[in-house]
DRENLUMMAR-49146 format. One record per residue (C-alpha): residue number from 1; residue in one letter; x, y, z. Coordinates in Angstrom, 2 decimals. Layout:
N
> seq; type; xx; yy; zz
> NUM; a; X; Y; Z
...
end
This chain:
492
> seq; type; xx; yy; zz
> 1; m; -21.81; -51.92; -8.50
> 2; p; -18.60; -49.95; -7.40
> 3; g; -18.30; -46.32; -8.33
> 4; r; -15.59; -44.82; -10.62
> 5; s; -12.35; -43.81; -9.12
> 6; v; -11.57; -40.05; -9.76
> 7; p; -8.23; -38.39; -9.39
> 8; f; -7.89; -35.71; -6.81
> 9; g; -7.09; -32.98; -9.43
> 10; a; -10.21; -33.81; -11.54
> 11; r; -12.38; -34.14; -8.29
> 12; l; -11.44; -30.49; -7.58
> 13; t; -12.68; -29.51; -11.15
> 14; d; -15.96; -31.11; -10.54
> 15; l; -16.46; -29.25; -7.27
> 16; a; -15.29; -25.97; -8.41
> 17; r; -17.96; -26.06; -11.34
> 18; a; -20.64; -27.14; -8.88
> 19; h; -19.77; -24.59; -6.07
> 20; p; -17.31; -22.08; -7.40
> 21; d; -18.08; -19.27; -4.82
> 22; a; -18.35; -21.53; -1.78
> 23; v; -15.48; -21.54; 0.77
> 24; a; -12.99; -24.66; 0.36
> 25; i; -10.28; -23.43; 2.84
> 26; t; -10.11; -20.90; 5.64
> 27; l; -6.48; -19.97; 6.73
> 28; v; -6.21; -18.96; 10.40
> 29; r; -3.15; -17.00; 11.29
> 30; g; -1.54; -16.89; 14.64
> 31; d; -3.31; -13.77; 15.60
> 32; g; -6.71; -15.16; 14.71
> 33; s; -7.19; -13.36; 11.49
> 34; e; -8.59; -15.49; 8.66
> 35; e; -8.55; -15.61; 4.92
> 36; d; -10.92; -17.64; 2.87
> 37; l; -10.14; -19.50; -0.40
> 38; s; -13.20; -20.47; -2.56
> 39; w; -13.27; -23.82; -4.73
> 40; g; -13.39; -21.74; -8.00
> 41; v; -10.06; -19.86; -7.02
> 42; l; -8.58; -22.95; -5.82
> 43; e; -9.08; -24.75; -9.09
> 44; r; -7.92; -21.72; -11.23
> 45; w; -4.88; -21.30; -9.08
> 46; s; -3.82; -25.05; -9.22
> 47; n; -4.54; -25.13; -13.06
> 48; r; -2.19; -22.05; -13.53
> 49; l; 0.39; -23.76; -11.32
> 50; a; -0.04; -27.08; -13.09
> 51; r; 0.60; -25.35; -16.55
> 52; r; 3.83; -23.68; -15.08
> 53; f; 5.05; -26.96; -13.67
> 54; s; 4.41; -28.67; -16.97
> 55; e; 6.42; -26.09; -18.86
> 56; r; 9.24; -26.74; -16.49
> 57; g; 9.25; -30.55; -17.17
> 58; v; 7.03; -31.77; -14.29
> 59; g; 5.39; -34.98; -15.11
> 60; p; 4.56; -38.62; -13.78
> 61; a; 8.24; -39.19; -13.20
> 62; t; 8.77; -36.02; -11.03
> 63; m; 8.80; -35.54; -7.31
> 64; v; 7.22; -32.29; -6.34
> 65; v; 8.85; -31.25; -2.98
> 66; i; 6.59; -28.92; -1.13
> 67; g; 8.67; -27.29; 1.62
> 68; l; 6.22; -24.76; 2.66
> 69; p; 4.70; -23.98; 6.09
> 70; n; 0.89; -24.20; 6.69
> 71; c; -0.43; -21.71; 4.19
> 72; l; -2.96; -21.52; 1.44
> 73; e; -0.28; -22.07; -1.15
> 74; h; 0.34; -25.72; 0.11
> 75; y; -2.94; -26.99; -1.40
> 76; p; -2.94; -25.58; -4.90
> 77; v; 0.87; -26.71; -5.21
> 78; a; -0.12; -30.25; -4.27
> 79; l; -3.18; -30.23; -6.61
> 80; a; -1.01; -28.83; -9.31
> 81; a; 1.41; -31.66; -8.99
> 82; w; -1.25; -34.26; -9.13
> 83; k; -2.94; -32.54; -12.16
> 84; c; 0.53; -33.16; -13.84
> 85; g; 0.78; -36.81; -12.74
> 86; a; 3.49; -36.10; -10.35
> 87; c; 4.15; -37.27; -6.69
> 88; t; 4.06; -34.97; -3.78
> 89; l; 6.54; -34.87; -0.85
> 90; p; 5.70; -32.43; 1.81
> 91; l; 8.71; -31.50; 3.91
> 92; s; 8.89; -29.21; 6.86
> 93; a; 9.86; -25.48; 5.78
> 94; r; 12.33; -25.56; 8.76
> 95; t; 14.17; -28.83; 7.71
> 96; p; 17.91; -27.83; 8.33
> 97; d; 19.79; -27.08; 5.16
> 98; h; 22.02; -30.28; 5.59
> 99; e; 19.10; -32.61; 6.05
> 100; f; 17.13; -31.04; 3.18
> 101; g; 20.19; -31.58; 0.96
> 102; q; 20.50; -35.16; 1.92
> 103; m; 16.93; -35.65; 0.96
> 104; m; 17.25; -33.81; -2.38
> 105; a; 20.27; -36.03; -3.16
> 106; l; 18.01; -38.97; -3.19
> 107; l; 15.66; -37.46; -5.80
> 108; p; 17.25; -36.99; -9.26
> 109; d; 13.99; -35.79; -10.90
> 110; r; 12.50; -33.32; -8.61
> 111; f; 10.81; -29.86; -8.67
> 112; v; 11.13; -28.05; -5.34
> 113; v; 8.67; -25.39; -4.19
> 114; a; 10.14; -23.70; -1.09
> 115; d; 11.70; -20.52; 0.14
> 116; r; 15.35; -21.66; 0.11
> 117; t; 18.38; -21.65; -2.05
> 118; g; 18.02; -23.90; -5.05
> 119; a; 14.26; -24.06; -5.07
> 120; d; 12.52; -24.07; -8.39
> 121; l; 9.66; -21.98; -7.17
> 122; s; 9.31; -19.79; -4.10
> 123; c; 6.13; -19.33; -2.02
> 124; a; 5.80; -15.82; -3.30
> 125; e; 5.90; -17.12; -6.96
> 126; a; 3.41; -19.71; -6.03
> 127; l; 1.10; -17.05; -4.60
> 128; h; 1.48; -14.83; -7.63
> 129; a; 0.06; -17.54; -9.89
> 130; r; -3.19; -17.27; -8.08
> 131; d; -4.18; -14.12; -10.01
> 132; d; -1.79; -14.24; -12.94
> 133; e; -3.81; -13.74; -16.14
> 134; n; -0.86; -14.81; -18.31
> 135; l; -1.26; -18.26; -17.10
> 136; n; -4.04; -20.44; -18.54
> 137; a; -6.51; -21.36; -15.71
> 138; s; -8.67; -23.87; -17.87
> 139; p; -8.69; -27.54; -16.74
> 140; l; -5.99; -29.96; -17.73
> 141; t; -6.38; -33.28; -19.24
> 142; v; -7.47; -35.74; -16.58
> 143; v; -4.59; -37.92; -15.32
> 144; i; -4.01; -40.06; -12.19
> 145; a; -0.73; -39.68; -10.17
> 146; h; 0.58; -43.08; -9.52
> 147; p; 2.29; -42.90; -6.98
> 148; g; 0.79; -39.55; -5.70
> 149; k; 2.16; -39.25; -2.18
> 150; a; 5.52; -39.65; -0.37
> 151; i; 6.59; -38.69; 3.13
> 152; g; 9.85; -37.54; 4.29
> 153; s; 11.42; -38.89; 7.44
> 154; g; 14.60; -37.88; 9.42
> 155; g; 14.18; -41.45; 11.07
> 156; s; 15.04; -42.12; 14.54
> 157; t; 18.62; -42.72; 13.58
> 158; g; 18.82; -39.20; 11.93
> 159; r; 19.50; -40.72; 8.54
> 160; p; 16.85; -39.23; 6.13
> 161; k; 14.62; -41.51; 3.95
> 162; i; 11.63; -41.11; 1.60
> 163; i; 8.65; -43.30; 2.05
> 164; i; 6.53; -43.60; -1.21
> 165; d; 2.97; -44.77; -1.04
> 166; p; 2.61; -46.88; -4.30
> 167; k; -1.06; -46.67; -4.72
> 168; p; -2.73; -44.26; -7.37
> 169; w; -3.99; -40.89; -5.96
> 170; a; -7.63; -41.42; -6.69
> 171; r; -10.78; -42.25; -4.94
> 172; v; -14.42; -42.99; -5.39
> 173; p; -16.43; -39.88; -4.21
> 174; g; -18.69; -40.51; -1.47
> 175; e; -17.35; -44.20; -0.87
> 176; l; -16.50; -43.89; 3.00
> 177; p; -17.49; -47.19; 4.74
> 178; g; -14.40; -47.32; 6.86
> 179; l; -14.34; -43.48; 7.50
> 180; l; -18.05; -43.12; 8.36
> 181; s; -17.43; -45.57; 11.20
> 182; i; -15.18; -43.02; 12.90
> 183; g; -17.18; -39.97; 12.19
> 184; f; -15.60; -38.69; 8.99
> 185; r; -18.28; -37.67; 6.42
> 186; t; -18.77; -35.71; 3.27
> 187; r; -19.25; -31.85; 3.73
> 188; q; -17.97; -31.62; 7.12
> 189; v; -15.93; -28.83; 8.62
> 190; q; -12.48; -30.08; 9.22
> 191; l; -10.11; -28.34; 11.84
> 192; v; -6.50; -28.92; 10.48
> 193; t; -4.31; -28.48; 13.70
> 194; g; -1.20; -30.26; 12.54
> 195; p; 1.74; -29.31; 10.02
> 196; l; 1.05; -30.27; 6.44
> 197; y; 4.44; -31.95; 6.05
> 198; h; 3.02; -34.54; 8.51
> 199; n; 1.38; -37.64; 6.98
> 200; t; -1.84; -37.57; 8.96
> 201; p; -2.85; -33.70; 8.35
> 202; f; -1.63; -33.89; 4.92
> 203; s; -3.68; -36.92; 3.84
> 204; w; -6.81; -36.41; 5.95
> 205; s; -7.17; -32.71; 4.79
> 206; h; -6.79; -33.58; 1.09
> 207; i; -9.29; -36.32; 1.47
> 208; g; -11.59; -33.94; 3.16
> 209; l; -11.33; -31.48; 0.24
> 210; f; -12.14; -34.70; -1.95
> 211; e; -15.30; -35.16; -0.02
> 212; q; -16.24; -31.50; -0.15
> 213; q; -15.36; -30.52; 3.37
> 214; r; -14.27; -27.05; 4.28
> 215; l; -10.85; -27.01; 5.95
> 216; i; -10.22; -24.56; 8.79
> 217; l; -6.30; -24.54; 8.53
> 218; m; -4.44; -23.32; 11.48
> 219; q; -1.01; -21.62; 10.49
> 220; h; 0.38; -22.78; 13.87
> 221; f; -1.25; -24.78; 16.70
> 222; d; -2.44; -22.77; 19.64
> 223; a; -4.59; -24.64; 22.23
> 224; a; -6.90; -21.52; 23.09
> 225; l; -7.25; -20.66; 19.49
> 226; a; -8.05; -24.18; 18.40
> 227; v; -10.98; -24.26; 21.03
> 228; d; -12.09; -20.77; 19.75
> 229; l; -12.13; -22.18; 16.05
> 230; i; -14.12; -25.22; 17.17
> 231; e; -16.72; -23.00; 18.58
> 232; r; -16.76; -20.27; 15.86
> 233; h; -16.82; -22.66; 12.75
> 234; r; -18.60; -25.62; 14.30
> 235; c; -15.83; -27.92; 13.51
> 236; g; -16.81; -31.56; 13.24
> 237; f; -13.65; -33.55; 12.47
> 238; m; -10.01; -33.06; 13.63
> 239; f; -6.87; -34.74; 14.14
> 240; l; -5.15; -34.20; 17.57
> 241; a; -1.87; -35.43; 18.79
> 242; p; -1.65; -36.15; 22.53
> 243; t; 0.42; -33.09; 23.18
> 244; m; -2.26; -30.95; 21.55
> 245; m; -4.83; -32.90; 23.64
> 246; l; -2.86; -32.11; 26.76
> 247; r; -2.39; -28.47; 26.09
> 248; m; -6.21; -27.90; 25.25
> 249; f; -7.33; -29.77; 28.34
> 250; r; -5.10; -27.63; 30.52
> 251; l; -7.00; -24.57; 29.41
> 252; p; -8.64; -23.15; 32.54
> 253; d; -12.13; -22.89; 30.92
> 254; i; -12.03; -26.08; 28.87
> 255; a; -15.02; -27.73; 30.92
> 256; t; -17.32; -24.83; 30.10
> 257; r; -16.49; -24.43; 26.39
> 258; n; -18.98; -25.49; 23.61
> 259; l; -17.58; -28.54; 21.95
> 260; s; -20.87; -30.04; 20.79
> 261; s; -20.08; -29.64; 17.01
> 262; i; -17.33; -32.21; 17.35
> 263; e; -18.27; -35.45; 15.56
> 264; s; -14.89; -37.25; 15.61
> 265; i; -11.41; -36.66; 17.06
> 266; l; -8.69; -38.84; 15.40
> 267; q; -5.81; -39.34; 17.64
> 268; t; -2.62; -40.81; 16.38
> 269; a; 1.26; -39.96; 16.27
> 270; a; 1.74; -41.40; 19.76
> 271; a; -0.10; -43.33; 22.38
> 272; t; -2.47; -41.05; 24.55
> 273; p; -1.86; -41.27; 28.35
> 274; v; -4.83; -43.07; 29.84
> 275; w; -5.73; -40.34; 32.26
> 276; l; -5.85; -37.77; 29.53
> 277; k; -8.17; -40.00; 27.31
> 278; r; -10.47; -40.34; 29.98
> 279; e; -10.79; -36.73; 30.58
> 280; w; -11.33; -36.11; 26.88
> 281; i; -14.14; -38.82; 26.78
> 282; k; -15.78; -36.84; 29.71
> 283; l; -15.53; -33.65; 27.53
> 284; v; -16.90; -34.92; 24.15
> 285; g; -18.19; -38.51; 24.67
> 286; a; -16.70; -41.70; 24.01
> 287; e; -18.11; -42.51; 20.70
> 288; k; -16.56; -39.36; 19.42
> 289; m; -13.08; -40.46; 20.09
> 290; t; -11.02; -42.72; 17.72
> 291; e; -7.40; -43.84; 18.34
> 292; a; -5.48; -45.17; 15.49
> 293; y; -1.96; -46.73; 15.44
> 294; g; 0.06; -47.45; 12.36
> 295; s; 2.97; -46.05; 10.25
> 296; s; 3.81; -44.28; 7.06
> 297; e; 4.59; -47.68; 5.62
> 298; a; 0.93; -48.57; 5.75
> 299; a; 1.81; -52.09; 6.45
> 300; g; -1.19; -52.25; 8.93
> 301; h; -3.04; -50.39; 11.51
> 302; t; -5.20; -50.71; 14.43
> 303; r; -8.21; -48.64; 15.54
> 304; i; -10.34; -48.28; 18.60
> 305; r; -13.30; -46.04; 19.51
> 306; g; -13.65; -44.54; 22.73
> 307; d; -16.62; -46.80; 24.01
> 308; q; -14.34; -49.92; 23.11
> 309; w; -11.32; -48.15; 24.77
> 310; l; -13.15; -47.80; 28.10
> 311; l; -13.42; -51.75; 28.19
> 312; h; -9.82; -51.80; 27.25
> 313; p; -8.26; -48.80; 28.76
> 314; g; -4.72; -47.91; 27.26
> 315; s; -5.31; -50.09; 24.08
> 316; v; -4.69; -48.76; 20.60
> 317; g; -7.16; -51.30; 19.12
> 318; r; -7.35; -54.38; 17.10
> 319; p; -6.06; -54.87; 13.50
> 320; d; -8.11; -53.27; 10.86
> 321; n; -7.67; -55.08; 7.43
> 322; c; -4.40; -56.54; 8.33
> 323; e; -2.80; -59.33; 10.54
> 324; l; -0.88; -58.59; 13.73
> 325; l; 1.95; -60.65; 15.42
> 326; i; 4.06; -59.96; 18.57
> 327; l; 7.35; -61.44; 17.93
> 328; d; 10.78; -61.71; 19.62
> 329; e; 14.11; -60.82; 17.95
> 330; h; 14.28; -64.07; 16.30
> 331; f; 10.71; -63.89; 14.72
> 332; r; 9.24; -66.14; 17.43
> 333; p; 5.64; -65.53; 18.74
> 334; i; 5.50; -64.10; 22.21
> 335; p; 2.74; -65.16; 24.53
> 336; t; -0.34; -63.12; 24.97
> 337; g; 0.27; -60.27; 27.53
> 338; e; 4.15; -60.32; 27.09
> 339; i; 5.96; -57.54; 25.40
> 340; g; 7.58; -57.90; 22.03
> 341; e; 8.01; -56.38; 18.60
> 342; i; 4.96; -55.37; 16.71
> 343; f; 4.59; -56.82; 13.13
> 344; f; 1.82; -56.30; 10.58
> 345; r; 1.03; -58.00; 7.38
> 346; p; -1.44; -56.04; 5.19
> 347; a; -4.55; -57.75; 3.61
> 348; t; -3.23; -56.85; 0.22
> 349; h; -0.05; -59.17; 0.83
> 350; p; 2.07; -59.62; -1.17
> 351; a; 1.32; -56.39; -3.02
> 352; p; 3.80; -53.68; -1.52
> 353; t; 2.42; -50.93; 0.62
> 354; y; 5.64; -48.77; 0.61
> 355; r; 8.76; -48.23; -1.11
> 356; y; 11.77; -46.54; 0.68
> 357; i; 14.26; -44.33; -0.96
> 358; g; 17.42; -43.96; 0.93
> 359; s; 17.00; -46.80; 3.27
> 360; a; 16.96; -50.62; 3.28
> 361; p; 13.42; -52.12; 3.56
> 362; a; 11.93; -52.37; 6.99
> 363; r; 12.56; -55.38; 9.20
> 364; a; 10.31; -58.34; 7.82
> 365; t; 9.57; -61.93; 8.50
> 366; p; 10.07; -64.48; 5.71
> 367; d; 6.26; -64.61; 5.19
> 368; g; 5.87; -60.89; 4.79
> 369; f; 5.16; -59.48; 8.28
> 370; i; 6.66; -56.03; 8.58
> 371; s; 7.92; -54.11; 11.77
> 372; v; 8.74; -50.45; 12.15
> 373; g; 10.48; -50.91; 15.40
> 374; d; 7.63; -50.41; 17.90
> 375; l; 7.14; -52.60; 21.10
> 376; g; 3.82; -53.81; 22.51
> 377; y; 1.53; -56.75; 23.57
> 378; v; -1.93; -57.95; 23.02
> 379; d; -4.55; -59.10; 25.51
> 380; e; -6.69; -62.21; 25.37
> 381; e; -9.14; -60.39; 23.03
> 382; g; -6.67; -59.27; 20.59
> 383; f; -6.37; -55.62; 21.51
> 384; l; -2.86; -54.02; 21.07
> 385; y; -1.17; -52.05; 23.75
> 386; l; 1.82; -49.93; 22.64
> 387; v; 4.79; -49.77; 24.92
> 388; d; 7.54; -47.70; 23.18
> 389; r; 9.90; -47.58; 20.39
> 390; r; 12.50; -50.50; 20.68
> 391; m; 15.49; -48.07; 20.29
> 392; d; 14.05; -45.73; 22.97
> 393; m; 13.80; -48.51; 25.61
> 394; i; 16.16; -47.72; 28.58
> 395; v; 17.81; -50.72; 30.30
> 396; t; 18.79; -49.43; 33.64
> 397; g; 20.41; -51.84; 36.14
> 398; g; 19.38; -54.81; 34.01
> 399; a; 15.57; -53.80; 33.95
> 400; n; 13.66; -52.36; 31.02
> 401; v; 12.10; -48.88; 31.45
> 402; y; 9.84; -47.52; 28.72
> 403; p; 9.98; -43.66; 28.37
> 404; a; 6.25; -43.43; 27.28
> 405; e; 5.12; -44.98; 30.58
> 406; v; 7.17; -42.59; 32.77
> 407; e; 6.14; -39.65; 30.53
> 408; a; 2.51; -40.45; 30.85
> 409; a; 2.69; -40.53; 34.67
> 410; l; 4.63; -37.12; 34.82
> 411; t; 1.96; -35.34; 32.58
> 412; e; -0.51; -35.92; 35.29
> 413; n; 1.15; -33.44; 37.58
> 414; l; -0.32; -30.02; 36.80
> 415; g; 3.09; -28.44; 37.11
> 416; v; 4.35; -30.44; 34.14
> 417; g; 3.62; -28.78; 30.76
> 418; d; 5.60; -31.23; 28.63
> 419; v; 8.16; -34.07; 29.25
> 420; a; 10.62; -36.23; 27.49
> 421; v; 12.26; -39.18; 29.24
> 422; i; 15.65; -40.42; 27.97
> 423; g; 18.37; -42.78; 29.09
> 424; l; 21.95; -41.35; 29.93
> 425; p; 25.11; -43.11; 30.33
> 426; d; 25.66; -44.03; 33.84
> 427; e; 28.79; -45.94; 35.51
> 428; e; 26.54; -47.55; 38.15
> 429; w; 23.40; -48.35; 36.20
> 430; g; 24.54; -48.46; 32.61
> 431; k; 21.70; -46.07; 31.79
> 432; r; 20.03; -43.91; 34.11
> 433; v; 16.48; -42.64; 33.74
> 434; h; 16.53; -38.90; 33.07
> 435; a; 13.42; -36.63; 32.71
> 436; i; 13.53; -33.33; 30.72
> 437; i; 10.68; -31.22; 32.05
> 438; e; 9.01; -28.22; 30.53
> 439; l; 7.06; -26.34; 33.25
> 440; s; 3.54; -25.18; 33.04
> 441; n; 3.47; -23.05; 36.13
> 442; r; 6.48; -21.10; 36.88
> 443; d; 5.07; -19.28; 39.80
> 444; d; 4.88; -22.32; 41.78
> 445; p; 7.16; -24.92; 39.79
> 446; p; 7.52; -28.43; 40.97
> 447; d; 11.11; -29.63; 41.77
> 448; a; 13.04; -32.81; 41.49
> 449; v; 12.12; -33.85; 45.19
> 450; g; 8.48; -33.15; 44.67
> 451; l; 8.22; -34.93; 41.34
> 452; t; 10.13; -38.04; 42.79
> 453; a; 7.45; -38.20; 45.47
> 454; w; 4.61; -37.94; 43.00
> 455; l; 6.00; -40.81; 40.97
> 456; r; 6.32; -43.08; 44.00
> 457; d; 2.78; -43.62; 44.03
> 458; r; 2.56; -44.22; 40.28
> 459; l; 5.57; -46.27; 39.25
> 460; s; 8.00; -48.97; 40.42
> 461; p; 11.02; -47.48; 41.95
> 462; y; 13.41; -48.58; 39.18
> 463; k; 11.27; -46.48; 36.63
> 464; i; 11.45; -43.27; 38.58
> 465; p; 13.91; -40.83; 36.95
> 466; k; 17.23; -40.58; 38.85
> 467; s; 17.88; -37.09; 37.59
> 468; f; 15.63; -34.18; 36.42
> 469; e; 16.36; -31.16; 34.05
> 470; f; 14.10; -28.29; 33.74
> 471; v; 13.99; -26.31; 30.39
> 472; e; 12.02; -23.33; 28.81
> 473; a; 10.74; -25.46; 25.98
> 474; l; 11.22; -29.08; 24.69
> 475; p; 12.22; -29.29; 20.97
> 476; r; 8.94; -30.91; 19.65
> 477; n; 8.22; -30.51; 16.00
> 478; a; 4.85; -29.12; 14.95
> 479; a; 3.69; -32.77; 14.78
> 480; g; 4.25; -33.11; 18.55
> 481; k; 7.27; -35.43; 18.02
> 482; i; 10.63; -35.36; 19.72
> 483; r; 13.46; -37.32; 18.36
> 484; r; 14.81; -38.80; 21.81
> 485; s; 18.16; -39.91; 20.27
> 486; a; 19.03; -36.26; 19.56
> 487; l; 18.32; -35.29; 23.10
> 488; v; 20.61; -38.02; 24.40
> 489; e; 23.23; -37.09; 21.86
> 490; a; 23.17; -33.32; 23.09
> 491; r; 23.79; -34.49; 26.74
> 492; r; 26.82; -36.77; 26.24
end
């Protein structure tokens, strides 16, 4: 008989009663110093904030915008919103004012917690509520936030939109059949490496709290510090974007570090270069590596564990609880092994899996298969291989070049710390392949001639960049993503 679904706010109340003094969250600052937050304090803090929110009119129709960096305050603010029945929208604290304003214009009923002009509550005010005896800290009436979560997106085109998850924000405690298979379990220690405005760290860390995990929250990602924390706190579960994996792997002592506590590494956000995935499998074991591909729209996803990946290197897995099609621009099926646009249809069809604010619905077929613009192909066994975003593809001299493939080849060079490949206007080629390189070794840096020679053994000639640019740092956000369209626009 299935268990009873419990709202996230009510689950916190139960855990705080059972383990008031146990540590729920440890914040790790950039200098390595730590601050612990117990279950009891987290419960009282979120209750005080919830009552303050309620007094200001926050309720089921409100979008609570959390424009905070990674900090302890982030969690009680989100939990307070859910205790009021509101929906949460985490946004980067560094979102430019113009883009932030565009987002807010989409939300007539909002409550903003941020350190910026026009916010309803500042980070300092949220922190003050932690110990404010004038605010009632007793539990509130149980309510289910429905919906409970939204994610903001600048979009590849730069037009902001908000993606709402329409499901109720509640779960059955201990019911983890799909999660256990990837090494996620109750009472683990979870290392939170990514920014909480990103869907994956935000969702997985809150699910971790729900399952009585202890969170080790990094204020900012640092590769060396992340490895230190794995050793110090015996971390079992973590999300790592490919750029994080690359920086950790490049640490000079990584092969001798104690990574034995790791039970599961979840990889998502972008396809992981094949060579880098092989090296991580050597470090921690194939069964501990799980790669997932999907989108915030939750129309579908694929998943693959490391031991499966070794049989299908480069794949992001097979559909999990959904259907997958590879179609051309006219919605016609494309033969196995050929590149086309990736479409998913969820098992819950026709029930919606997302709702946009500020954008038209995603491209969809008449029978409910949804695309978010990625290109890929499937093999004979139905395993999916990502190629790139449709809008990032470079057509040069009539041939298609996928930036991710060129970037993966360049990251193998020890002198390349990071790279972004874009297409720039060119009179002869239409678009020329251009590589923007962040160096990892400034004492003996590679040059354009050396990198071109390096790539000749790895790529077809038309895929090799015709120009190189060397920069101090690439403008990746804390989630490890780059908007290639912005890089192109800045170089016109």
